[in-house]
N, C-alpha and C positions, 0 to 999 in steps of 0.2 A: 067516731068517738075515740079520743086519744087516752093514753094512760102513761103514767110515769113508771119506769121499770127499774127494779133492783134485781140483779142476777146473783145467784148464789149456788155454790156446790155444797151439798149437805156433808157435814163432817160427822165422824163417829161419835163425838162427844154430844151430839144433838139427838142421839137415838137412845131408845130404851134397851133393856137387856135382850129383848127378842129381835131387835134390829130396825124397828120402825121409828120414825121421828117422834120424839116426846112432844106432847101437846103444847108445852110452854114455848117451844122453839118458834111456833107460828106467830105468837105474840111478839117475840123478840124480833122476828123478821119484819113484822108490821112497823115496829119502832125504827129499825134500820132503814127501811124504805122511806118512811116519813122524814127522818133526820137527814138522809142523803138528799132528798128532794130540797129541804130547806137549805142545806149547805151549797147545793148546786144552783138552785133557782131563785133563792131569796136570802143570800148570805148576810145582807145588811140588817135584816130584821133581828137576827140573833144578837148582833152588836148593839142594837137599839134597846135591848132589855126585854123584848117580847118573849114570853114563855107560853108553851102550849101544854095545858094540863089535861091529861086524859081523864075523861068523865066516864067513858064506857068502852070496853073492848070485848069483842067476841069472835068466835071462829066456828064454822061448820065444816066438818070433814067428810069428804066423798070417797077418796081412795088413798092408799098408803104411799108415803114417801119414805125412801130408804137412804142409808148412807151412800154417798158418792153420786146420788141423783143430781142432775142439773135442774135448777129451779128458777123460775121467773116469778117475782112478786110484782103484780101490776096494780098500781094505786090509781084510783079515780076519785074525784070530788063528787060525792052524792048529794050533799046538802050544804048550803051556806046561809047562815043567819047573821044577825048583827054582830054577835060575839062568839059564835061557835061554828065549827066545821065538822062535817061527817064524811069520812072516807070509806070506800070499799076497797078490798084487797082480794085479787084473784091469785091463787097459788097454782101456777101451771108447771107441771112436771114434764121434763123432756127425757124420753127413754126410747131406745130402739128407733130413732128417726121420727118419732111422733110426739105430739104434745097432748096432755090430758089435764083438765081442770081437776085438781086434787082437793082443793079446799077453797072456801070463800070466807073472808073476814070483814069486820066492820069496826070502825073506831070513831068515837065522838070526842072532840077536844074543844076546850074553851081557851080563848085568848086572855092572858093575864099579864099585867105589868105591876110594878112596885116591888117592895121587899118580900122576902119569903114569909116574914111574920105578919105583914099587912098587904096581902095580894089584893088587887082590884081587877074586876072584869074590864076588858078593853074591847073596843070595836075591832073587828078583823081589819088590819091595816090594808090600805089600798094596794100597796105593792104585793102583798100576799094574795089578795083577791085576783090581781092581774096575773100573777104567776100561776095560779091554780085554774084559771078559766079554760086554758087549752085541755085540761084533764077533767072537765065537768061532764057528768053523765047526761045532763040536760042543761039548757041555757039558764044561767043564774041571773 
């Protein structure tokens, strides 16, 4: 099972007063991972006017991540419907030569085209489906 990986070094402005990562940073990293995937794997879709509207985002936290920690956000395609995609995100922390699953997130997005005042649901475009298949948790 493959995954798309976004690597990140945690910065101090992403932490709370006590030094652990603020919960909103995890959602920001989900967005960065997804957007980097689109930029690298399906850049023409953005030029074609496709927008991905986040319908739901969540995160479950298992262990703390701190400033200066090295992090891998690993995105997989969990579900593919006619107009929506659901991704999972594993937040893997590297420290002291080992890696640990620190959190797991999920995000559901809908494909939308048209103006921002009159958006319309769109089928997931074939090029996006094809780009995501290597990262699917199970056959789509």
